[in-house]
Every structure is written in structure tokens, then in C-alpha cells.
C-alpha positions in Angstrom: 2.8 -4.6 30.7 6.2 -3.4 31.5 7.2 -3.9 27.9 4.4 -1.7 26.7 5.2 1.1 29.1 8.9 0.9 28.4 8.2 1.1 24.7 6.1 4.2 25.3 8.9 5.9 27.2 11.4 4.9 24.5 9.0 6.3 21.8 9.1 9.6 23.7 12.9 9.5 24.0 13.2 8.9 20.3 10.8 11.5 19.1 12.0 13.7 16.2 12.6 16.6 16.4 11.4 17.0 20.0 13.9 14.5 21.5 16.9 15.5 19.3 18.5 17.7 21.9 18.2 15.1 24.6 19.6 12.3 22.5 22.5 14.6 21.4 23.7 14.9 25.0 22.6 11.5 26.4 24.7 9.6 23.9 24.8 6.4 26.1 21.0 6.1 25.8 18.1 5.4 28.1 17.9 2.2 30.2 15.5 0.4 32.5 16.5 -0.7 36.0 20.2 -0.7 35.1 22.6 -0.2 32.2 24.9 -2.9 30.9 28.3 -2.9 32.7 30.4 -1.5 29.8 27.8 1.1 28.7 29.4 4.3 27.4 28.6 7.6 29.3 26.5 9.7 29.6 23.3 7.6 30.0 20.1 7.6 32.1 18.4 4.8 34.0 14.7 4.6 34.9 13.7 2.8 38.2 10.3 2.2 39.7 10.3 2.7 43.5 8.1 1.4 46.2 5.9 -0.9 44.0 6.5 -3.9 41.9 6.1 -3.8 38.1 2.8 -5.8 38.1 1.2 -3.3 40.4 2.3 -0.3 38.4 1.6 -1.7 34.9 -1.7 -3.4 35.4 -1.9 -6.5 37.6 -5.5 -7.8 37.4 -6.7 -6.2 40.6 -3.7 -4.0 41.4 -3.9 -0.9 39.3 -2.1 2.0 40.9 -3.1 5.6 40.4 0.3 7.0 41.2 3.9 5.6 41.6 7.3 7.0 42.1 9.7 6.8 39.1 13.3 7.7 39.6 15.6 8.7 36.7 19.4 8.6 37.4 21.7 10.4 34.9 25.3 9.3 34.9 28.5 10.9 33.4 32.2 10.2 33.8 33.3 13.4 32.2 35.8 15.3 34.4 34.3 18.7 33.7 32.9 19.6 37.1 29.6 18.0 36.3 28.8 20.2 33.3 27.9 17.3 31.0 25.6 15.6 33.5 23.8 18.9 34.3 23.3 19.5 30.6 21.8 16.1 30.2 19.5 16.5 33.1 18.3 19.9 31.9 17.5 18.4 28.4 15.8 15.4 30.1 13.5 17.6 32.2 12.7 19.7 29.2 11.5 16.6 27.3 9.8 14.6 30.1 8.4 17.1 32.6 4.6 16.9 32.4 4.7 14.8 29.3 1.8 12.3 28.8 2.5 8.9 27.4 -0.1 6.5 26.0 0.4 2.7 25.8 -1.8 -0.3 25.3 -3.1 -2.0 28.4 -4.9 -5.3 28.3 -7.0 -6.1 31.4 -8.3 -9.6 32.2 -11.8 -10.0 33.5 -12.3 -11.4 37.0 -14.8 -14.2 35.9 -13.3 -17.6 35.0 -15.4 -19.1 32.1 -14.0 -22.6 32.3 -15.3 -25.1 34.8 -12.7 -27.1 36.6 -9.8 -26.0 34.4 -7.4 -27.2 37.1 -8.9 -30.7 37.1 -8.9 -30.6 40.9 -9.7 -34.2 42.1 -11.5 -35.1 38.9 -12.4 -34.1 35.3 -16.0 -33.1 36.1 -17.4 -30.5 33.7 -15.5 -32.0 30.7 -16.7 -34.4 28.1 -14.1 -36.8 26.6 -14.0 -38.4 23.2 -11.4 -41.0 22.1 -8.7 -41.7 24.7 -8.4 -38.6 26.9 -7.7 -39.8 30.4 -7.5 -38.3 33.9 -4.5 -38.7 36.1 -5.5 -38.9 39.8 -2.1 -38.2 41.4 -1.2 -35.4 39.0 -4.7 -33.9 38.7 -4.4 -33.3 34.9 -5.7 -34.9 31.8 -3.6 -36.6 29.1 -3.6 -38.5 25.8 -1.1 -41.4 25.1 0.7 -43.4 24.5 -0.6 -44.6 21.1 -3.8 -42.7 21.4 -6.0 -39.9 20.0 -8.6 -37.9 21.9 -10.4 -34.6 22.5 -11.9 -33.1 25.6 -14.5 -30.3 25.5 -17.0 -28.3 27.5 -19.6 -25.6 26.9 -18.7 -22.0 27.9 -20.6 -18.8 27.8 -18.9 -16.3 25.4 -20.2 -13.5 23.2 -19.5 -13.0 19.5 -17.1 -10.2 18.7 -15.5 -10.2 22.2 -11.8 -11.0 22.7 -10.9 -13.8 25.2 -7.6 -15.0 26.6 -7.2 -18.8 26.7 -4.3 -20.1 28.7 -3.1 -23.7 29.3 -0.2 -25.6 30.8 0.9 -28.3 28.4 3.6 -31.0 28.6 4.6 -32.8 25.5 6.6 -36.0 25.4 8.0 -37.8 22.3 6.2 -37.1 19.0 2.9 -36.1 20.6 1.1 -33.0 19.3 -1.9 -31.1 20.5 -4.1 -28.1 20.1 -6.9 -26.0 21.6 -10.0 -24.7 19.8 -12.8 -22.3 20.8 -16.2 -22.9 19.1 -16.1 -23.2 15.3 -12.6 -21.5 15.0 -9.5 -23.2 13.8 -7.5 -25.5 16.2 -4.4 -23.6 17.5 -1.3 -25.8 18.1 0.1 -25.8 21.6 3.7 -25.9 22.7 5.5 -27.4 25.6 5.0 -25.2 28.8 2.7 -22.2 29.4 0.5 -21.3 26.4 -1.6 -18.1 25.9 -3.8 -17.2 23.0 -6.1 -14.2 22.4 -9.3 -15.3 20.5 -12.1 -13.2 19.1 -15.3 -15.2 19.6 -17.4 -16.0 16.5 -21.2 -16.2 16.4 -21.3 -20.0 16.8 -18.6 -20.3 19.4 -20.0 -22.0 22.5 -17.3 -24.7 23.4 -13.7 -25.0 24.3 -11.9 -28.1 23.0 -8.6 -29.7 23.8 -7.1 -32.1 21.3 -4.2 -34.5 21.6 -2.5 -37.0 19.3 0.2 -39.4 20.7 1.0 -41.8 17.8 3.8 -43.8 19.4 4.3 -46.0 22.3 6.5 -43.5 24.1 4.4 -40.4 23.2 2.3 -38.4 25.7 0.6 -35.0 26.0 -0.9 -33.5 29.1 -3.1 -30.5 29.7 -3.7 -28.6 33.0 -4.7 -25.1 34.2 -7.1 -24.4 31.4 -8.5 -20.9 31.6 -10.7 -18.6 29.5 -11.3 -15.0 30.6 -12.6 -11.9 28.8 -9.9 -9.5 27.7 -10.5 -5.8 27.7 -8.2 -4.0 25.2 -7.8 -0.4 26.3 -5.2 2.3 26.5 -3.5 3.6 29.6 -2.0 7.1 30.1 0.8 8.3 32.3 1.9 11.8 33.1 5.2 12.7 34.7 5.2 15.4 37.5 8.7 16.2 38.8 8.9 16.1 42.6 12.6 16.7 43.1 16.1 16.8 41.7 19.1 15.7 43.8 22.8 16.1 42.9 24.5 13.0 44.2 27.9 14.4 43.3 30.9 12.4 42.1 31.5 8.9 43.4 34.3 6.7 42.0 34.8 9.2 39.2 31.2 9.1 38.1 28.8 12.0 38.3 25.2 11.2 39.1 22.1 13.4 39.4 18.7 11.9 40.4 15.3 13.1 39.2 12.2 11.9 41.1 8.9 12.0 39.2 5.4 11.2 40.5 3.9 9.1 37.7 0.1 9.6 37.5 -1.8 6.8 35.8 -5.2 6.7 34.2 -6.8 3.7 32.6 
């Protein structure tokens, strides 16, 4: 979710004509966490203090109501700090008490897949073809020289969006996919996979499919999960708490603005 929030802040920064005055003085741009080493001055950096990004931006059960956001404005102009003060003034004019809106997807708490981690067995799943269970690795696989599917019934509602995730390892020329109900099979890639699926009226199963045509081909599946996904919008308002002039260090002026970011979801 940090990407969505960062995009919302950048959208505010790039507003026309409201943000024109700020961009005119903050020619080095707006950065998150830190600017690149050779970035031209003056520029500003956003930092989130006291909480990690998942907590601020919508971890499943860690949604904060407030957080501290610090903005540091930097300038190397030897003008007694006039440039950095001008940039700070324009920044506050544009961001004080502004409200940003950004998309926020929240996963439900209920896991809809039974035994998606294949812990000790493959109970809850029905195989066809040559899907096999690996006891030491606690995962399921197809190959070599084999084709198979594995499925189970799940309780989903037509029109609702669900997030399906799976860990997949592909060796050789093997291929695989996942399918929910009567929908199309979605190809999987090597590593962590995540798909958002809108359930149809006839969707009642989740199916894994693997094809390992050669003697050295293999595809494995693990950590299968389906959870309801709530698409919503979050809002954040910036209340300025303080402004601190850090002065000039190593020929660089820096002024720090601290905001209380108030979130609603």
C-alpha cells in the first residue's frame, strides 16, 4: 500500500495550478525515505516515523488511525537559508490540512482454502491425473513426464472479489495454472503468485493444474490461499505539529516539518 499512498502524495505535489508555486521552488523534487546521492537541490524527503509501512498503509490487522510523517527540505544555496525557507513556506501552503484519497485493498480474515499449506498431508484436495504429495517438503507436485489437476470446493459468492495466492516452483519445461470455478485458467510463474478474481455465479471450486512433459520437468504448488478482498478508499489528512530549523550542516541547509497524519478507512 505504500505505493498507493506515495502516488497520492505525488498527485498532490503535481497538481496544476495549485502545486505550481511549490514545484517552482522545489526544483529537486519530492522523494520518499531518501533522495538519490547526486540529486540536485533544493528537494524534500518524506519519512514515516515510529511505525513500519505495513502498519501505516494497511496491514491486515494493523490499521493505524494516526502516524507521524516528517518532511525534510534541503538546500545547498549559500543565501543564508532564504531558498530553503521559501520552499518550506510553499510546502506548508500546499500540504497543511490537505486531504488525500488513495485506493486501499483489505484482505478478509477468513481463509477459504482448506489445508492450503499441505501440512503433513494433502487432505481436503481431490487429485486427477498425476498430482502427488511430497512428504518431506509438504507440497504437491506434477512431474516428471506427467499431467494432473488438484481441486477442492470453496465457499465464494458471485460478484465478490477474492485474492488467490500460491507459491510455485517450476523446473524445466513444466507449465501450470490456477482456476476458480468456471473461469479461465490463469498461468502461474515461478515464485510467489497473486491474482484478484471476481467470482462468477457457478464458481464453487479452486483448481491447480500442472503439465510436466519431459523427464526433467517438474512443477510444485504450496501455500494456496483464497481470501475475500475488500476494495475501498482510504483518506489521510495532514495536521502540522511543528517546524524545526536544523540550520546548516556540511554546507546544506535543512528544515524539518512534522505532521500528524490522520487516517480514515
